[in-house]
N, C-alpha and C positions, 0 to 999 in steps of 0.2 A: 017374190024376192027371197033369196036365201038368207036366213037369219040364224044368229045364235041367241037363243032365249035366255041364256044364263046372264046373271048380272056381274059387271066388271067394276073393279075398284079404280081402275087406271086406264087411260087411253094412250098407248105407246106409239111412238114413231119408231120405224125399224132401225133408224140410225142412232137411237137414244137408249141408254140403260134404263131398264124397268124401274130402278130405284129413283130415277130422276124425273119420272112422268109426273104430269100435273094431275091432280085428284079431282078436278073440276067436273069430271064426267061420272061421278059417283051415281050408282043406281040407275045407269042409262043402258038401254039395250044397244048392243054392238052389231052392226051390219058387217058381216065377214067379207063383203065385197065393196065396201066403200071406205075411202080414206081421204081426209081433208076435203070432204065434200064432192069428191070425184067417184062416180060409179063405174066399176070395172067388170060389168056383167058380160058385155060383148067380148072384150079382150079375153076374159076368163074362158069363155066358150071357145074361142079360137085357139088359145094355148092348150087348153084341156084336150082338144082334138089331136094334138101332137102326142099327148100321153098315151092315147088309144093307138096311134100309129106305131110307137115304138114298143108298145106292148104286143101288137100283132107280130112285128119283126122278132122280138126276143123269143116268144113262146111258140112261133113256128120253127124256130131254129132248133130247139131241143129235140123233137122228134126227128129232125133232119140228120142229126148226128148218126143215128141208127141207120138211116137211108144210105148216108155216105159210106158207112163201114161195109154195107152190102154191095153197093154199086161198084166200088173200087176194090172189093175183097181185102179190107183192111182189119187190124186189130181194133179193139175198143179204144185203146190208147191213142192210135192214129186218127181214128174218127173224132176223138175229143179235141183234136187240134182245131176243129171249127170253133169250139168255145174259146180256145186260146186266141185265135184271130179276132173273134167277135169282141171279146172284152179287152184285148190289147188296144184297140182303137179308142176305147174309153179313156184309158190311161194316158196315151200319147197325146191326145188332143184336148184334154180337160183344161190345162193351164193356158195354151194358146188361145183357146175359145174364151177363157175368162179375160185374157188381156185384150181380145178383140172387143168384147162387149163393154170392157172398162173404157176403151177408146171411143166406141161407137154407141151402140144401144142394145137392150135386150132384143128388140124386134130385129135388128140386123143380125144379131147371133142366131135367132130362130130361122131367118131365111136362109143363111149360109148353112145351118144344119139341114134343113129340108133339101137344099141343093145337093149337098153331099150324100145324103141319104138316097136321093133319087138316082145319082150317078152310080152309086155302089149297087143299087138294085138292077139298073139296066145292064151293068157289067156281067151279070150272070149269063147273058146271052153269048157274048164272045167267049166266056170261060167254058161254055158248054161246047162251043166249036172246037176248042182245043183238045177236048176229051181227057184232060188232065185234072188232077186234084188241086194242085197248088193255086192255079188262077182263081179258083173258087174262094181259097182263103184270102187272097188279095182283095176280091170283091167284098168279102165279109169285112175285111179291115177298112176299106173306104166307106162302106155303109155305116159302120160303127163310129168312124171319125165324125160322121154327120150326127149320129145319135149322141155322141159326146157334146157336140155343139148344142143340140136341142136340150139335153138334160141340164148342161151348164147354164143355159139361158132360161129355160122354162120353169125349172124348180125355184130359183130365187125370184123370178119374175111373179110367180104365184104367191110366194112367201110375202112380197111386197105389196100385193094388191089389197092392203087392209092393215089393221093394227097388228103389232107383235103378239098381242094377247090371243088372237085368234088364228095365228099363222099356222100352228099344228093342225087345226081342224080344216083350214083352207087347203093345206097340202094334202091331207088325207082324202078331202073331197075331190080334188082333181085327180089324185092317184087312184081314186075308185074307178075311174074310167079306163085306167091302164089295163086292169084285168079283163074289161070288157073287149078291148082289142085283142087282148091275149086269148081269150076264149075263141074269138073268130079265127086267130091264127092257128090255134090247135085244131079247130074243126076243118080248116082248109088243109092243113098238114095231114089229116087223116083221110079226108074225103077225096082230095085232089092230088095227093102225092102218094102216101101209103097204099091206098086203095087201088090207085091206077098203075102203080109199078108192077113189074112182073112178079108173079107169085113164087118164083124159084127161090129155095132156101139158100143160106150162105154156103152150106156144103155142096148143093148142086152147082152153084155158080163156080165154085172152086174146081169142079172137074170139067168145065166147058173148055174147048179149044179157043185159042186167041180170037179167031175170026168171029165165032158165035158169041164170045164173051163181049166183044167190042160193039157188036149190033145190039146186044141187050143193054149194055152200058149207055149207048147213045140214045136208045129209046127211054130209058129210066131218067137220063139226065133232062131229056126234053120235058118229061113230066115234072121234074123238080124245079125247073126255072120259071114255070109259068106264074106261080103266086108272087115271085119276087118281081117280075115285069109289071104285074098289076099293082104291086105295092109302089114301084117307082111312079106310075101314073097318078096314083092317089097323093103322092108327095108333090107332084107338080100342080095338081088342083089346089091343094091347100096352100102352097106357095103363092099362087096367083090371088086367091081370096085375102091372104095376109098382106100382100102387096098393095091391094086396093083399099084396104081399111086403114084408116088413120088412127093409130094406137096412141093413147095418152102418154105424155112424157113426164107427167107430174112425179112419178116415182122412178123415173129412169134417167138420172143425171149422173155423169161421171164424177168421181171424187178427186181425180187428179193424183191419187197416191200411187207410188211405185210398187211394183209386185214384191220387192225386197222388204220395204217397210211394212206392207200389209202382211207378209209372211211372218215376220218377227212378232208383230203384234198378235197374230193368230196363235202362234206357238206358246204364247204365255197364257193362253186360256185353256185350263185343264179340261174343261167340259168339251171344248171343241177338239182337242187333241184325241181324247178318248173317243169321241164320236166318229172320228175318221177310221180309227182301228175298228170299232164296232161295225161300221158300214162295210168295211172290207170283209170281215167275217160273215156278216149277214148275206151279202150277194153270194159269196162263196157257198153258203148253206142253201140258199134258194136255187142257184143254178145246178148244184149237185142234186138236190132232191128231184127237180123237174127234168133234168137231163137223163137220170138213171132210173126213173119210174118205169120207162119203156123196158130196159133190161130186166129190172126186178120183176115186173109183171110177166113179161115173156117167160122167164125162168119158171115162175109159179105155175102159169097156165100150161107150159110144155110138160112139166112134172105131172100135171093132171091128165096128160095125153093129147093136148091139143097140138096141132101143127103150127109151124113157126109163124107164118104170116097171120093166121087167125089170132095167134097168141099176141102178136104185135098190135094188131088192130084193136083187140079187146083191151090191151094195156093202154092204148091211146085214149080209149073211152074212159078209163079210170083216171088218166091225165086230165082230161076235159072236166071230169067230176071234181077233181082236186081244184081246178081253176074256178068252178062254180062255187065251191066252199070259200075259196080265197076271196072272190067278188062279194059274195053275201056277207062275209065276216068283215070285209073292209068297211062297209056301210054301217054294220052293227058296232064295230069298234070305234068308228068316228063319232057315233052317238055317245058311247061310253066315255069318251074323252071330255065330255062335258061334266062328268061326275067323278072320274078317276084320274089322278095325276099321270101325265104321260110316262114318267119313268117307271112308276109303280106298274102300270098296265103292261108296259114293254117287258119288264122282268117276269111278270106272271106268265105272259104268253110264251116267253123264251123257255121258262121252266117246263111249261106243259108240253112245248115242242120237243124239249129234250127226252121227256118221258115217252112221247110217242115214238121217237126215233129208236129208243131202247126197245120198244116192241117191234120195230122194223127189223132190227138186228136179230132178235131172239125168236121170232115166230117164223117158221119155214113155209108157211101156207098163205092163204089169202088174208089172214088175220093181220100179218105183216103189211100186206098192201093197203088194208084198210087204215092202218096206223099211218102209213105214208100219205094217204089221201088226206087225213086229219091234220097232218103237220102243215098243209097249206092254209087251213083256217087260222093257225097260230101265226103264220108268217105275214098275214095280210097287212097288219098294222106297222110292220117293223121298219121298212125302208123310209116312208115319210116321217115317221115319228122320231127315228134317229136323226133324220136330216133336220127336223124342226127343233129338237132338243139341242143339237149341236150348234145351231145358229143363233141361240139365245145370246144377246148382247155382244154380237160381233161388230155392231155399229156400221160404219160405211165400208167395212171390209167384206160386206155380204156377198159380192160377186167372186172374189178370190176364195172366200170361205166355201161357197158352193162348188167351185172348181176342185177344191180338195176333196170334198165328199163324192164328187163324180169320179175322181181318179180312184177312189177306193173301190169302185166297181171292178178294178182289176182282180178282186178276189174271185170274180167269176171265171177268170182264166188260170187261177192258181189251184183251186181246190178240186174242180172236176178231173183234171189230169191225175192228180194224186188218187182220187177215188178210182179212176180208171185202172191205174197201175195195181191197186189192190184187187179189182175184179179180174184182170188179166193174169195175176200171180196165181190164181187157182187155190190160194190158201183157204183151208176150212177147218173149223173146230167142231168136232162132233157133227150135229146136224146143221150147223151154222155155215153156209156157203160163203165163198169169197164175195159174192154180190151183196149178201146180207151184212157181212163183216164190214164191207167199204163204207157203210153208213156211219161208222165211227167218226168219219170226216165232218158231216153236218152236226153230229152230236157235240163235238168239241166247239164248233162255231156257235152253237146256241148257248153254250156255257159262258162264252165270252160276251155274248148280247145280254144275257141275264145279269151279269156283274155290272155292265155299263148302266142298264136300266136302274138298278138298285142305287149305285153310286150317284147318278144323276138326280134321283129321288132325294136321297140324303142331302146333297149339296143344295138343291132348290127349295126343299120343303122343311128340313131340320135345321141345317146350318144357316139358312137365310129365310126364315119364316115371313119376314116383312115383305118378300117378293112374291108371296103366294098367289098363284093363278093357275089355271088348268091349261097351261101351254104344253 
């Protein structure tokens, strides 16, 4: 059984402010998957499987941006529209998802999410038959409407599967399986998409007559859709398993509160308001770093004399290495949370990430790529930790609060196009190319995250020391 072996002064209900908790459980070990005598191990495993699935989808999509640019002979900015469609679905569907799970249940929300996820994945096949770019964007949008339902349901569901004291650790543990799915997604993108596509370069494709270009495009699109169809089948299998398992309802009861009332109450919580902003900037930084690592590495390796396809494949291997760092760091940082306050650790990692991004901007060679890989280790803790910090003391508004934090994923559709515009501009300063210079975008994002981590630490440990715990 998964245990938190640190000692806790208070045993909190997620709907009760920490200050009002009963201290009768002093010096008692807290099981991070038990609450009010109910064990949530099996539900935790099922819901954590969803984390792996959307990790697969998210991180298979980054390399696909480059593939779409080649297949349809588009600019980097046009190719980045994939990320706009991908993360727009999160924004549009987050509050409808929250209203749905408020009326029904977390389990119902997860099942709707898996259904939309499957439908969006299967839509890649008819999109391929059209031979056009925009049907793929619509398929991505439907797919991520499903992801929005899933994340709006799964994150607070995991948050509530135990005491508030252990919530951030529990979220980090569940989120640790997200990069495992992401690693698989990246590997599939490299082995079954990039490696199987035609080796023709972007410049060679541009010279092809329309007939030959359309034949090549049809072949490459056939390669591209395969992993998404497989992803749809995996969603259906998990949907059936979830439907057959009776999920406990002890933590899953509606509050009956209107969205207007909940929103007003949440907006009065400074920690939550700033958390939504920090999450917006974090997702923007993550998506930017992982989307454009392919462009960055391709430029570095082509400068060394490598051909374009070989440079892209080697860049994807560095992308996978970055995800390995991310995965290992997630488990390490989850352990550190037992000893270092969440806000302080968040700010330390954000400052370190900012320093590494500075290296990404200034180094014109592989050293910059090594720095970019290192950024992933710093990012590993950020999403679930911002999420956990922002949900402190939101009470029975947890479902709507979770929706606001999922809407902040919109940052993933705002910052990558801005970065792509800098890349396409061709602006350079001495030896700093436009690709290097574009990473000023995630640098700004990490500054915002560092400020939030520091402010949350001050609020929780300096201004309110009586509420001390390592959440």
